[in-house]
N, C-alpha and C positions, 0 to 999 in steps of 0.2 A: 707496616703491612695492614694491621687492623684498621688504621685510620682510613686508608683507601677503601677497604672492604665496606665499612659502615657508611662512608661518604657516598658509595654507589647507591645504597638504599635511600639515603637522604635526598640525593639529587633526582633519583628516579621517582620518588614520592612527590617531590616538588613539581616535576614536569607533568606527571600524570594528574596531579591535583589541578594544575593549570588547565589541562585538557578537560577535566571534569567540571571545573568552575565556569568556564567560558564556552558554552555549547556553540556559539557562533563561529568559533575557531574550527571545530570539527565538521561543520556543515559546509566546508569548502568555500567560505566567503573569503575573498582575498584580504580584506582588512582584518587585522588581528589586534587584540587588546595590547599586547606588547610589541615593540619593534621587532621586525623579522630577524634582525641580527641577534637580539637577546633571546628570542625563542629558539633560534638555531643553537646558540650556546647552551641553553638549558637542556636541549634535546641531546647534545653530544657529551655533556659533563658526566652522566652515569657511565658511558662507555670508556671515556678517558680515565675515570676512577678505576674501572676494572683493569685497564691496561697497566696502570701503576701498581695495582694490587698483584696482578699476575707477574710482573717483572720483579717485584720485591718479596714475593712469597717464598716459603720454603720449598725446596725441590731437591730430589736426589739427583746425582750426577747424570743418570741415564735419561732424565726427562728435561734437561736444561734446554735442549734444542726444541722440544715440544713446546715449552713455555715461551720461547722466543717467537716461534711461529704464531702462537695465539696472541701474543702481545702486539705484533705488527698487524695481525688481522683485526684486532680491536681498533688500532689507530686508523686503518683504512676505513673501517666501519664508521668511526666518528666523522671522518671526512665525508663519507657518503651521506650521513645524517645531515650535515651542514648543507651539502649541495641540494638535497631534496627539500630541505626546509626553506631555502632562499627562494627558489622558484621551481615548481614541479615540472614545468614544461621546458624552460630554458636550460636548466642544469640537470634534467632527468638522466640524460645519457652519462654525464659526468658522475652522478651519484650511483648509477647502475654499474659503471666501470669501477668505481671505488669498492663497491660491495663484491664485484666479481673478483678483484684482487684479494679481498678479504677471504672469500671462499676458497680460492686457490691456496692461500696460506693455511687455512683450516684443514684442507685436504692434506697438505704437507705435514701438519701436526698429527692427524689421524693415521698417517702412514709410518710414523716413528715406531720402531720395533722395541721390544723388550721393556714395555712400560709396566711398572708394578700395578697389580690389581686388575689387569686386563686378561680376559680369557678369549683368545681368537676363536671364531666360530668355524664350523666344519665347511668343507668345500661345497657340499650340497646346499647348505643354507646360504652361502655366498651367491651361488648361481640363482637360486629361487628368489632371494631378496632383490638381486640385481634386475631380474626379469620383471618383478612386480613394480619396482620403482621406475624402470624405463617405460613400462606400459602406462603407468600413471602420468609420466612426463608427456608421452605422445598424446594421450587422451586429452589432457588439459590444454596442451599447446594447440592442437589442431581443431578441437571442438569448442574451445572457449576463447583463448587468447588471440589467435590469428584472425578469426572472424570478427572479433570485437575491434581489433586494431584497424582492420580494413574498413569497418563500418564508420570508424571515427576519422578516417583519412590520415592515419598515422602509420603508414607503411614503413617510414624510416625507423620505427621502433621494432620492427619485426625481427631483424637479425640480432640486435643487442638483447632483446628480451628472450629470444630462443637460446642464445649462448648462456645467458645468465641462469635461465631455468635449468638447463642441462648441468651447469656447474653446481647448483645447489642440490640436484639429485645425486650427482657423483659424491658430493661432500657427505650427504646423508648415508649413502652406501658405505663409504669409507669409515664413517663413525660406527656403523653397525658391525662391519668386519673386524674392527679393532677389539670389540667385545667389552666396551666400558659403558656402563649404563648412563652416566651423566652426560657424556658427549653425544650419545645417540638420541637421548630425550631432548637435549638442547637443539640438535639438528632438526628433530621433528617439530619443535616449536618454531624454528626458523622457517620451515616449509609452511606451517600454518600462517605465520605472520606475512610472508610474501604472497601467499595465496589470497589472503584477505586484502592486502594492499593492491594486488593486481585486479581483483574483482571490484573493489571500491573505485579504482581509477579508470578501468577500461570497460567494465561490464555494466555494473549498476551500483550507484552510491548506497553504502550501508549506513544506517543511522548510527551516528557516533562511531563509525568504523575505525577512525584513527586511534581511538582509545584501545580497541581490541588489538590493532596492529602493534601499537607501542608496548602494550602489556606483554604480549607473547614474544615480541622482539627482545625486550629487556630480560625476560626469563631465559630465552635461548642463549643470549650472550653470557649470562651468569653461569649457566650449566656448562657451557663449553669452556669457560674460564676455569671453573672448579675442576674440570676433567684434566687440566694441565698442572694442577698444584696438589700439594698434600697439606694437611692441617698441621698446626704446631704439635699436637699430640702425637700424630704419626711421625713427625720429624724427630721428636725426642725418642720415640720407641725405636725408630730405625737406627739412630745413633747409639742407643743402648745395646742394640743387637750387634753392632759392629765392634763395640769395645769388648776386648776379651776379659772374661771374669777370672780374677786371680784366685786360685784355690787357697782356702784358709789353712794355715799350718796348725796341725793338731799336736798337742803335747803328748808325747808318748810316756806311758807310766815308767818305762825303763830309765828315762832321763831323771825323773824325780827320785827314783831309787838310788841312782848313782850320786846325785847331790847329797842325799842323806848319808851315804856311806863315807863320802869325803869329809863331812862335818864330824862324823864319829872318829 
């Protein structure tokens, strides 16, 4: 389990260092220093490491289904990374579809009930947060994304992008409703990453924008994964709580007195 956890940081550091070392890659020049297949593999390896870590980590019985949702979500995310790395235009819809399935799986994970450490929020907060997130979705979609897609003559992307944006908003709301901080913060990082990606691709190129996109993306996936697992220390503590403690037998002074009288 720990091998996969540390390998995530190693692979993520390698890929981010690759982006940092070769600025021509992030300036959206098609020619890359490494073959595109190798760069796609480097991009997906941290997420695949998280999937292995998630599936082999400690988990109490009530969150096994949650862990499975997140594991398959990570696998589809890795597939989306490969599609987007191979060719942003040709496989963009395929990559978007893979991430859409991943978000649906994350929604299923956040809807799992009776998760230890979660404190569900009140009904009023659910409604207010839902209205805020939906307003944010409508504002970004109609004021930024749709006009930019029409200006670039990419009307074919309007429906896929709209559905995907709605799915990530729902995922963020479900993470908030569950009442677990790591999952909600991870969903927030996902929103930031996708917003930067959309702005960099459809609105205006951001200097070294791919670095910021991937840094926030890796952080989002890490926090969502950690929200579905428990640490080894917590695992030991939970098992200790489940084992009944046997009461120690105390020697009564009467027994000692009886033994003495028998010897006499």
